[in-house]
N, C-alpha and C positions, 0 to 999 in steps of 0.2 A: 314406834308405837309408845304412847304415853301411858304410864300406870295410873291407876285410880288414885284419887286424893287420899293422903294418909289419915289414919285415925290414931288416937293415942295408944290403942292396944294392938295395932297391926304391925307385925314384923315385916319389914320391907327388904327383900333379898335381891341382890344382883348376882347372877351366876356367870362367871366368865367361862364359856364353854368351848365346844368343838371336839369333845371326847365322849366316849361311851358313859363315863362316870357322870358327866354333866347331863346327858340325856336321861340316865336312870334317876338322878336326883330330881330333875324337872318333872318326870312322870310321877314320882312319889309326892311331890308338893302340889301338883296341879289340882285345882278345884277346892283347895282348903280356904275356908272363909277367914281364917285367922292370919293369913299370909297374903302378901302381894309379891309376886315373883316376876322377874325379868331375866331372860336368858340372852346373853350377848355372844354373838359369833363374829369371828374376825373377818368374814366375808371372802375367804380364799377359795371356798367351794361354791361353785355356781348353782348347784342344786342340792342344798343341804336337806337332810331328812326333816319332815315336819315335826314340830314339837307341840306338846299340849299346853304350853304357857306362852305369854307374849314374848316375842323375839325381836331383837335389834341386830343389825348387821353393820360391820365396819368398825374402824378404830375410834378412839376417844380423843386423839390428839396429845398423846403423851401423859405424863404424870398429872400435870395441872388440868388437862382436859378430863381425865378420869375423876380427879378429885372434885372438879366442878359439877360433873354429872352426879356423883354421889350426894353432893349437897343439894343440888336442884331437885333431885328425885327423893330426897329425904330417906336415902338408903340406910338401913340400920345394920345389915350384915352382908359382907362381900365374900363370896365363895370362889376361890381360884381353882377351877376345874379344867385348866388348860392342859395342853399336851406337855409331857415331860421335857420336851425340847423347846418349849416356848418360854425361854428364860427372860426375854425382854418384857413381856407383858406381866410376868410374875413379879419382876422387879418394880414395875410401875404400880402393880396392885399393892405391894407392901407400902410404898411411899405415899400413894394416894389415900389408902385406908388410914394411915397415921395422920395425914394432913386433915382429912375430913372427920376424924375421930369415929371411924366405923370399925366394927368388929370384923376381923379377917380370919378365914380358915382356908387352908389349901388342901385339896385332895391330891395326894401324891401316891400313885399306884406303885407298888414295889417293882424294882427292876428285875429283869431275868437274871438268874444265877447259872453259872456254868455247871453242867451235870456230867457224870461219867460218859465218855464217848464224844462229848463236844470238842471240836477243834476250833477254838476262837483265837483270832488275832485282834486284840483290843487296842483301840486308838482313841485319841481325845478329840480329833478334829476331822472334818470330812476330807480335807486335803491329805491328811495322813492315811485315810482309807484308800484314796487314789494310789498313793505310793505303795501301799501294802499289796496291791494287786500285782506288782512287779512289772518287768519289761516284757516278759514272754506273753504272747497273746493267749487269752483265756476266755472261756464262755462265762460271763458274769450275770448273775441274777441280781438286779439292782432294785432295792426296796427302801429307798431313803426319802421318797416323796418328790414331787415335781420341783419344789422350791430349791432343792439342793442337787438335783440330778446334773445340772449343767457343769458342776465342778469336774465331772468325769470326762468332759471333752478334752481334758489335759492328757488323757490316756486313750487315744483313738485306736490303738492296736487291738483292743479287746472287742469281742462280740457281746453286745448288751441285750438282755431282756429286761426292760425297765417297766415295772408295774406301778401305776399311779392311779389315784382317784380321779383327778382332772386330766384332760388331754395333755400330753407331753409337749405337743407343738414342736417348734424348732429349737428347744432349749438345750438339747444334747446332740450337736451336729457331729456325729461319728459315722463312718462308712457302714458299719454292721450294727443295726439297731432294730429291735422288735419292741414296739410300744404296746403295752397291755393296760387297758383301763378296767379296774375292778375295785370293788369296795368290800372289805372284810365283813364278817369273820371268814377265815379260811381254815379248813380242817386239814389234818395231817395227810390223809389219803390223797386229797386233791393236790396238795403241795408236792408230795412225792411224785405224783403223775406228771405235774408240770415240770419239775426239775429233770425228770428222766426224759420227757419228750423234748425239752430244750437243750439237753446235754449240759446242764449247769455244772460248772467246775468249781465255782466259788460264789457264795452268797454275801451280799453287802447289806447290812441292816443297822438301824439305830436300836439302841437298847430301850425300846418303848415300854416294855413290860406289858402285863395284861394277857388275857386269853385270846383276844380277837385275832391277833396275827402271830401267835406263838407257834402255830402249825408249821410255819416255814423253818423255825429253829429245830423243832422236833424232827421234821423231814430231813433237814441237813444232817442231823445226828445219825439218823437211821441209814442214810446213804453214804456216810463218811465224807461229806462235803465240808470243807472249811468255811468258817464264817468270819468275815471282817466286821467286827462289832464296834460301833461308835458309842463311846460312853456318854452318859448324860452330862449336860452342862450344869454348873452350880446354880442353885436357886436360893432365894432368901430363907433365912432361918426363922420361919413363922410357925404358929400352931398348925399341925397337919394331921390328917387321917389317911388311911390307905384306900378307902372306897366310899361310895355314895351312901351306903347303909350307915357307916360311922358318922358321916356328915349330917345325915338325917337325925341321928341320936343327939348330936351336938346342938342342932337347932331345937329339937324337942325339949332339951334340958334348959332351954333359954339362952344357949350359947354363952354361958358364963364359965365354962370349964377353962381352967388355966392351962398354959402350955405343958405343965408337968403331967397333966392327966391325959394328954393326947399323944398318940403314937407318931413320932416323926420318922419319915421314911426317906 
């Protein structure tokens, strides 16, 4: 979908989305006459939630493709509101914004922190999460998303309950698999009930942060279930804020706040 032609006083914003923060910011900006907003989704979800601003789906073709889009659409402000584990697109955003001379802000929601009662086994890579499950068969609640679930085929001795937004299909070919399709948010009570009903012995999660899926972490804590927690990948050191509200304030200030005035998370 093509945006309206720019005027000299119109702030033209591209939001790289796919998160609750992107949706919240889009809703806050929708309908404003002083702005032109485009929300970009990666296209990995077949039925994304409808948004109140123009939306495009699919990649840009790397750094140069994104930079070309920014120039062609006369984008003035780029908001990286992608998932904490979407390191590739965040890297592309940094380089493309610099190439196209566009102001860039990242929304980086804080990671979850270990609390008293948590039993976390922290790892840096998904392959390490597989190894952390051990050789002995266990009942595993797998919540790492469809894209990376296939890595756990290397440990077929475990019984998996794999929850994903999109259908899992044949990506995890193991003998004992229960596939559950569901979209958050998930509350603590329902997560406790699910873990008890499935006999969960260990939870595998990315450290995504945020409230929408924190219920599983709190539920594991209450049940004394260990969590194999995959740490976040590194992302570019760019001006960042923790939530959509702070991004909105940045835009309303004219987006001229320097990195020192922004909270990097």
